[in-house]
Rosetta silent file (secondary structure, phi, psi, omega in degrees, C-alpha in Angstrom):
SEQUENCE: MGGLLAFSRVIDGLNERFGRVADYCVLFACLVSAGNATVRYLFSYSTNGLLEVQWYLFGAVVLLGAPYTLKRNEHVRVDLVYMSVSPRARLWIDTLGFTLILIPAGLYLTWLSFPFFWQSFLSDEVSQNAGGLILWPAKLLLPLGFALLTVQGVSELIKRVAALSGAIEVATDYEKPLQ
SCORE:     score description
SCORE:     0.000 S_00000001
   1 L     0.000  -29.753 -178.741   25.244   -7.558    0.801 S_00000001
   2 H   -60.741  -40.892  179.102   25.834   -4.451    2.944 S_00000001
   3 H   -65.359  -40.423  178.377   24.949   -2.107    0.082 S_00000001
   4 H   -66.241  -38.629  178.279   21.742   -3.998   -0.663 S_00000001
   5 H   -68.196  -34.480  175.016   20.742   -3.934    2.992 S_00000001
   6 H   -64.583  -42.259  176.192   21.373   -0.163    3.079 S_00000001
   7 H   -60.865  -40.729  177.936   19.149    0.173    0.002 S_00000001
   8 H   -61.494  -40.559  178.425   16.532   -1.940    1.794 S_00000001
   9 H   -65.020  -36.227  176.738   16.637    0.420    4.788 S_00000001
  10 H   -63.163  -45.840  177.919   16.048    3.404    2.471 S_00000001
  11 H   -61.276  -45.358  178.956   12.992    1.679    0.993 S_00000001
  12 H   -58.395  -42.689  179.316   11.748    0.770    4.473 S_00000001
  13 H   -64.263  -40.805  178.211   12.130    4.396    5.584 S_00000001
  14 H   -60.796  -49.119 -178.184   10.263    5.659    2.530 S_00000001
  15 H   -72.444  -23.605  172.495    7.344    3.308    3.094 S_00000001
  16 H   -62.633  -43.255 -179.971    7.391    4.106    6.807 S_00000001
  17 H   -66.508  -44.380  178.148    6.696    7.734    5.865 S_00000001
  18 H   -66.374  -30.286  174.977    3.936    6.803    3.424 S_00000001
  19 H   -63.620  -37.998  176.194    2.484    4.553    6.126 S_00000001
  20 H   -66.179  -38.950  175.905    2.218    7.588    8.394 S_00000001
  21 H   -59.504  -43.991  178.979    0.463    9.472    5.594 S_00000001
  22 H   -61.885  -38.453  176.819   -1.999    6.558    5.338 S_00000001
  23 H   -59.187  -46.614  179.871   -2.558    6.749    9.111 S_00000001
  24 H   -67.014  -31.141  177.555   -3.476   10.428    8.859 S_00000001
  25 H   -63.834  -33.584  175.427   -5.737    9.700    5.899 S_00000001
  26 H   -62.067  -47.110  179.222   -7.805    7.446    8.176 S_00000001
  27 H   -60.919  -48.205 -179.021   -8.210   10.324   10.619 S_00000001
  28 H   -62.791  -38.901  178.588   -9.059   12.818    7.858 S_00000001
  29 H   -62.497  -41.238  177.637  -11.563   10.401    6.303 S_00000001
  30 H   -64.430  -43.143 -179.900  -13.323   10.053    9.662 S_00000001
  31 H   -65.205  -43.770  178.731  -13.391   13.826   10.152 S_00000001
  32 H   -63.624  -43.258 -179.884  -14.699   14.480    6.641 S_00000001
  33 H   -62.628  -46.539  179.656  -17.314   11.760    7.034 S_00000001
  34 H   -65.546  -41.234  178.728  -18.462   13.065   10.410 S_00000001
  35 H   -64.400  -42.634  179.035  -18.436   16.647    9.150 S_00000001
  36 H   -61.760  -44.979  179.861  -20.382   15.712    6.034 S_00000001
  37 H   -64.837  -41.053 -179.890  -23.012   13.845    8.074 S_00000001
  38 H   -62.950  -48.208 -179.778  -23.294   16.697   10.566 S_00000001
  39 H   -63.680  -39.413 -178.768  -23.741   19.341    7.873 S_00000001
  40 H   -64.458  -42.779 -176.080  -26.202   17.152    5.994 S_00000001
  41 H   -83.318  -32.594 -179.629  -28.452   16.564    9.025 S_00000001
  42 H   -81.006  -37.538 -172.890  -28.141   19.992   10.665 S_00000001
  43 H  -119.123    4.018 -177.621  -28.291   22.148    7.551 S_00000001
  44 L    51.804   42.231 -179.524  -29.718   19.792    4.908 S_00000001
  45 L  -129.828  139.213  175.155  -26.669   20.452    2.770 S_00000001
  46 L  -153.272  161.456  177.688  -24.283   18.058    1.118 S_00000001
  47 L  -141.527  145.540  177.785  -21.910   18.020   -1.794 S_00000001
  48 H   -64.360  -26.471  178.952  -20.483   15.276   -3.936 S_00000001
  49 H   -58.318  -41.351  179.250  -17.055   16.810   -3.399 S_00000001
  50 H   -67.347  -38.232  177.392  -17.072   15.745    0.245 S_00000001
  51 H   -65.453  -38.620  179.662  -18.104   12.222   -0.681 S_00000001
  52 H   -70.714  -32.940  175.236  -15.315   12.078   -3.280 S_00000001
  53 H   -61.140  -41.400  177.233  -12.750   13.319   -0.755 S_00000001
  54 H   -60.554  -41.681  179.012  -13.682   10.341    1.426 S_00000001
  55 H   -63.020  -43.650  178.036  -13.182    8.063   -1.568 S_00000001
  56 H   -60.588  -45.901 -177.668   -9.757    9.615   -2.270 S_00000001
  57 H   -65.499  -39.033  177.381   -8.734    9.204    1.353 S_00000001
  58 H   -63.646  -42.623  176.083   -9.871    5.585    1.460 S_00000001
  59 H   -59.809  -40.531  178.781   -7.840    4.889   -1.690 S_00000001
  60 H   -64.845  -40.542  178.905   -4.824    6.530   -0.060 S_00000001
  61 H   -58.963  -48.492 -176.429   -5.239    4.400    3.070 S_00000001
  62 H   -70.118  -50.720 -171.984   -5.278    1.167    1.071 S_00000001
  63 H   -77.729  -30.167  176.510   -2.682    1.969   -1.580 S_00000001
  64 H   -90.145  -22.449  179.279   -0.195    3.840    0.615 S_00000001
  65 H   -84.077  -23.744 -177.949   -0.749    1.584    3.625 S_00000001
  66 H   -61.016  -45.229  178.762   -0.204   -1.738    1.820 S_00000001
  67 H   -63.343  -38.055  177.921    3.592   -1.374    1.456 S_00000001
  68 H   -64.901  -39.481  177.535    3.886   -0.398    5.123 S_00000001
  69 H   -63.166  -41.092  176.162    1.782   -3.411    6.078 S_00000001
  70 H   -62.930  -43.025  179.775    4.106   -5.658    4.057 S_00000001
  71 H   -58.275  -39.333 -178.271    7.134   -4.091    5.752 S_00000001
  72 L   -84.342    2.901 -179.233    5.674   -4.923    9.162 S_00000001
  73 L    59.063   37.760 -179.478    4.872   -8.504    8.056 S_00000001
  74 L  -113.751   14.843 -179.275    1.203   -7.909    8.844 S_00000001
  75 L   -76.269  163.405  178.828   -0.142   -8.620    5.361 S_00000001
  76 L   -76.623  135.319  177.651   -2.665  -11.320    4.632 S_00000001
  77 L  -142.894  162.610  175.550   -1.107  -14.619    3.637 S_00000001
  78 L   -84.350  104.114 -172.853   -2.159  -18.190    3.139 S_00000001
  79 H   -94.818    9.508 -179.497   -0.920  -19.615    6.414 S_00000001
  80 H   -57.718  -46.061  179.924   -2.045  -23.184    5.852 S_00000001
  81 H   -94.446  -40.478 -171.133    1.491  -24.274    4.948 S_00000001
  82 H   -53.588  -43.996 -176.155    3.516  -21.314    6.189 S_00000001
  83 L   -77.105  -13.947 -176.723    2.948  -21.920    9.911 S_00000001
  84 L   -98.904    5.421 -179.626    3.711  -25.622    9.734 S_00000001
  85 L  -114.151  169.363 -178.527    7.238  -25.316    8.297 S_00000001
  86 L   -69.641  161.425  177.133   10.577  -24.273    9.767 S_00000001
  87 H   -57.559  -36.554  178.624   11.714  -20.639    9.852 S_00000001
  88 H   -66.630  -40.534  177.258   14.227  -21.355    7.058 S_00000001
  89 H   -64.945  -34.908  176.475   11.485  -22.844    4.880 S_00000001
  90 H   -63.255  -39.893  176.959    9.400  -19.713    5.570 S_00000001
  91 H   -60.345  -41.262  178.698   12.291  -17.599    4.298 S_00000001
  92 H   -66.928  -41.082  177.727   12.305  -19.687    1.112 S_00000001
  93 H   -60.112  -47.185  178.825    8.518  -19.390    0.727 S_00000001
  94 H   -61.439  -44.852 -179.190    8.766  -15.614    1.114 S_00000001
  95 H   -59.127  -46.840  179.026   11.713  -15.425   -1.311 S_00000001
  96 H   -66.640  -39.762  179.804    9.862  -17.385   -3.964 S_00000001
  97 H   -64.170  -44.139  178.128    6.642  -15.448   -3.381 S_00000001
  98 H   -65.597  -42.108 -175.436    8.345  -12.079   -3.718 S_00000001
  99 H   -72.120  -43.413 -173.010   10.349  -13.184   -6.753 S_00000001
 100 H   -93.404  -23.292 -173.927    7.641  -15.038   -8.667 S_00000001
 101 H  -120.520  -63.273 -170.321    4.451  -13.245   -7.659 S_00000001
 102 H   -63.012  -52.792 -175.906    4.669   -9.932   -5.803 S_00000001
 103 H   -65.997  -48.495  177.308    7.427   -8.140   -7.714 S_00000001
 104 H   -61.592  -41.692  179.298    6.310   -9.173  -11.232 S_00000001
 105 H   -65.417  -40.536  178.560    2.648   -8.421  -10.415 S_00000001
 106 H   -63.788  -42.631  177.104    3.587   -5.088   -8.848 S_00000001
 107 H   -62.230  -43.705 -178.921    5.650   -4.083  -11.876 S_00000001
 108 H   -64.526  -44.453 -179.111    2.825   -5.087  -14.212 S_00000001
 109 H   -68.655  -35.365  174.637    0.148   -3.231  -12.233 S_00000001
 110 H   -62.866  -46.583 -179.391    2.337   -0.122  -12.009 S_00000001
 111 H   -62.210  -41.130  179.317    2.887   -0.278  -15.763 S_00000001
 112 H   -69.817  -37.495 -172.726   -0.841   -0.761  -16.443 S_00000001
 113 H   -85.167  -20.666 -178.882   -2.043    1.965  -14.100 S_00000001
 114 H   -62.118  -48.017  177.673    0.394    4.720  -15.062 S_00000001
 115 H   -60.537  -33.400  176.579   -1.259    5.517  -18.454 S_00000001
 116 H   -58.834  -46.732  176.510   -4.649    5.515  -16.683 S_00000001
 117 H   -68.213  -47.646 -172.480   -3.360    8.243  -14.357 S_00000001
 118 H   -61.015  -41.837  178.465   -1.353   10.094  -17.024 S_00000001
 119 H   -63.476  -40.425  178.056   -4.297   10.449  -19.414 S_00000001
 120 H   -64.970  -41.331  179.349   -6.433   11.792  -16.587 S_00000001
 121 H   -63.704  -47.598 -178.217   -3.683   14.232  -15.597 S_00000001
 122 H   -64.274  -34.258 -177.131   -3.156   15.522  -19.146 S_00000001
 123 H   -92.941   -0.058 -175.619   -6.879   16.035  -19.748 S_00000001
 124 L    51.728   45.582 -177.351   -7.619   17.527  -16.299 S_00000001
 125 L   -57.233  135.086 -179.330  -10.358   14.931  -15.965 S_00000001
 126 E  -121.378  146.390  176.776  -13.113   15.947  -13.576 S_00000001
 127 L   -56.340  144.241  178.752  -15.727   13.772  -11.927 S_00000001
 128 L   -78.727   -9.017  178.130  -19.035   13.713  -13.789 S_00000001
 129 L   -74.286  145.435  176.358  -20.895   14.228  -10.512 S_00000001
 130 L   -61.313  129.962 -178.512  -22.166   17.706   -9.783 S_00000001
 131 L    75.997   13.236 -178.106  -19.644   19.383   -7.487 S_00000001
 132 L   -74.292  166.868 -175.661  -17.163   16.621   -8.206 S_00000001
 133 L  -101.648  171.005  172.013  -13.406   16.926   -7.950 S_00000001
 134 E   -67.451  147.579 -171.842  -10.542   16.466  -10.373 S_00000001
 135 L   -97.515  -21.164 -172.832   -9.764   12.778  -10.727 S_00000001
 136 H   -61.615  -31.747  177.633   -6.048   12.577  -11.421 S_00000001
 137 H   -62.003  -38.829  178.208   -4.977   12.748   -7.724 S_00000001
 138 H   -68.550  -39.244 -179.667   -7.039    9.654   -6.980 S_00000001
 139 H   -71.690  -26.409  175.385   -5.749    7.921  -10.105 S_00000001
 140 H   -63.397  -30.118 -179.285   -2.161    8.814   -9.156 S_00000001
 141 H   -60.983  -29.097 -179.083   -2.588    6.654   -6.068 S_00000001
 142 H   -65.326  -61.030 -179.725   -2.752    3.529   -8.259 S_00000001
 143 H   -65.390  -34.838  178.756    0.705    3.627   -9.895 S_00000001
 144 H   -63.724  -48.317 -179.897    2.232    5.200   -6.772 S_00000001
 145 H   -62.688  -43.941  179.238    0.786    2.541   -4.467 S_00000001
 146 H   -66.925  -37.748  177.943    1.747   -0.343   -6.757 S_00000001
 147 H   -65.809  -43.370  178.370    5.265    1.071   -7.230 S_00000001
 148 H   -64.186  -39.309  177.279    5.732    1.474   -3.472 S_00000001
 149 H   -64.649  -39.706  179.470    4.455   -2.060   -2.887 S_00000001
 150 H   -64.368  -47.571 -179.320    6.838   -3.378   -5.540 S_00000001
 151 H   -68.410  -29.903  174.304    9.895   -1.674   -4.081 S_00000001
 152 H   -67.599  -35.164  173.940    8.881   -2.859   -0.606 S_00000001
 153 H   -61.726  -38.753  176.371    8.767   -6.360   -2.088 S_00000001
 154 H   -63.717  -43.752  178.101   12.332   -5.806   -3.322 S_00000001
 155 H   -60.062  -45.074  179.863   13.338   -4.672    0.169 S_00000001
 156 H   -66.185  -37.210  176.901   11.764   -7.752    1.737 S_00000001
 157 H   -62.470  -44.602  178.133   13.437   -9.978   -0.859 S_00000001
 158 H   -58.003  -45.263 -179.286   16.825   -8.465   -0.017 S_00000001
 159 H   -65.134  -38.524  179.700   16.229   -9.132    3.681 S_00000001
 160 H   -67.499  -41.579  178.393   15.134  -12.742    3.043 S_00000001
 161 H   -64.801  -41.226  177.371   18.190  -13.460    0.876 S_00000001
 162 H   -62.746  -39.275  178.463   20.426  -11.885    3.531 S_00000001
 163 H   -68.151  -39.127  177.864   18.775  -14.037    6.195 S_00000001
 164 H   -64.707  -31.076  179.112   19.208  -17.169    4.088 S_00000001
 165 L   -86.232   -3.951  177.536   22.915  -16.368    3.749 S_00000001
 166 L    87.325    7.012 -177.339   23.200  -15.801    7.508 S_00000001
 167 L   -74.578  -33.271  179.930   23.981  -12.064    7.266 S_00000001
 168 L  -142.459  168.904  172.860   20.931  -10.970    9.303 S_00000001
 169 L  -103.789  135.745  175.446   18.051  -12.393   11.290 S_00000001
 170 L  -126.052  126.081  177.917   14.515  -11.982    9.961 S_00000001
 171 L   -72.705  123.786  178.596   11.512  -12.825   12.095 S_00000001
 172 L  -106.576    7.868  179.675    9.248  -15.137   10.142 S_00000001
 173 L   -62.452  139.578  178.768    6.682  -15.476   12.894 S_00000001
 174 L  -137.744  123.385  179.875    3.172  -14.951   11.708 S_00000001
 175 L   -98.138  120.131  179.202    0.225  -14.718   14.034 S_00000001
 176 L   -60.951  130.302 -179.435   -2.998  -15.889   12.469 S_00000001
 177 L   -63.056  145.438  176.120   -5.584  -13.097   12.684 S_00000001
 178 L   -73.210  139.175 -178.289   -8.455  -13.616   15.103 S_00000001
 179 L  -126.338    0.000    0.000  -11.712  -14.176   13.289 S_00000001
């Protein structure tokens, strides 16, 4: 179990770094958006490239931030049952969810999205908008984000199995978001 937990820590560290990248993408998206609006209103100038950069950054926030959100146990879940059961039952719910849903779906979505990116990369696909950007960097975010989410699911599964065997403690507390 020690080797698997070490592997889990490596995955956690990787997604921690990508989570920081996603944090900076939020800042850059705000700056680009504010800069674009300022230039548009002060100088009556705009370009589709700036709008597409915002789109790329938003995609990066979502797809690179999702694995980090899962790592921090801050993802959206159906808490109708989850909050009313014991911590051990929560570990089992998480284990089954990662095993039966998250990891298979993540593998499938990674597999589906990679050719979408690869074809764009090979053809140097460019946006059809005037002043548009190359598209493969945005399309790369799909398989990368799904792969990172999948491996984070593996990391979380390792931690849940270790907790079920008594090797470590895993906090299963979940605070329902305020609405």
